[in-house]
C-alpha positions in Angstrom: -9.6 -10.6 -10.6 -8.2 -13.9 -9.3 -9.0 -13.2 -5.7 -10.8 -16.5 -5.0 -10.1 -20.0 -6.2 -12.5 -22.5 -7.8 -13.8 -23.5 -4.3 -14.6 -19.9 -3.4 -11.6 -19.6 -1.0 -9.4 -16.5 -1.0 -6.1 -16.7 -2.8 -3.4 -15.6 -0.4 -0.1 -14.5 -2.1 1.5 -11.5 -0.3 4.2 -11.3 -3.0 1.7 -9.9 -5.5 -0.5 -8.0 -2.9 -3.0 -10.7 -1.9 -2.9 -10.7 1.9 -4.8 -12.2 4.8 -6.8 -9.7 6.8 -4.1 -9.8 9.5 -1.4 -9.2 7.0 -3.3 -6.2 5.6 -4.0 -4.8 9.0 -0.4 -5.1 10.3 0.7 -1.9 8.5 -2.1 0.0 10.1 -1.0 -1.2 13.5 2.6 -0.3 12.6 1.5 3.2 11.6 -0.3 3.8 14.8 2.1 2.3 17.3 5.6 2.4 16.0 8.0 4.9 17.6 10.0 4.8 14.4 7.4 7.0 12.8 7.1 9.6 15.7 8.9 12.3 13.6 7.8 11.1 10.1 4.8 12.4 8.2 3.7 12.8 4.6 4.6 9.2 3.5 2.7 6.2 2.5 3.3 2.9 4.3 3.5 -0.6 2.9 4.4 -3.9 4.5 5.3 -2.3 7.8 7.7 0.2 6.3 7.7 3.4 4.3 6.6 2.6 0.8 9.1 3.2 -2.0 8.2 5.8 -4.7 7.5 4.2 -8.0 6.3 6.2 -11.0 6.3 3.3 -13.4 2.7 2.8 -14.7 1.3 -0.6 -13.8 -2.1 -2.1 -14.6 -4.2 -3.8 -12.0 -4.4 -7.5 -12.9 -4.9 -10.8 -11.0 -1.1 -11.2 -10.8 -0.2 -7.6 -10.0 -1.8 -5.3 -7.4 0.1 -2.0 -7.5 0.6 -0.7 -4.0 3.7 1.5 -4.3 3.4 5.2 -3.8 3.8 7.5 -6.8 5.8 10.8 -6.3 2.8 12.9 -7.3 0.9 11.5 -4.3 3.2 13.2 -1.8 3.8 16.4 -3.8 3.2 19.4 -1.5 2.3 21.7 -4.4 -0.4 19.3 -5.6 -1.8 19.0 -2.1 -1.9 22.8 -1.8 -3.6 23.1 -5.2 -6.2 20.6 -4.0 -6.7 22.5 -0.7 -5.4 19.7 1.4 
């Protein structure tokens, strides 16, 4: 999947979704500590912000790691149907 180079080292390229552990964890810290989210719920977060909705189908490749939220993932009707 193109996550490590020939020397066995991780390939870091945040533009296409390959992040360091600290970069990956920063959104979790943002979600738990930011007062900007005190009154917000039912959203997905990405890169220390609310993730944009993107319903365009994208394949997982070594140059594209889809991380956007799809509209069906935050649909209340779907959540109710699934018992969530």
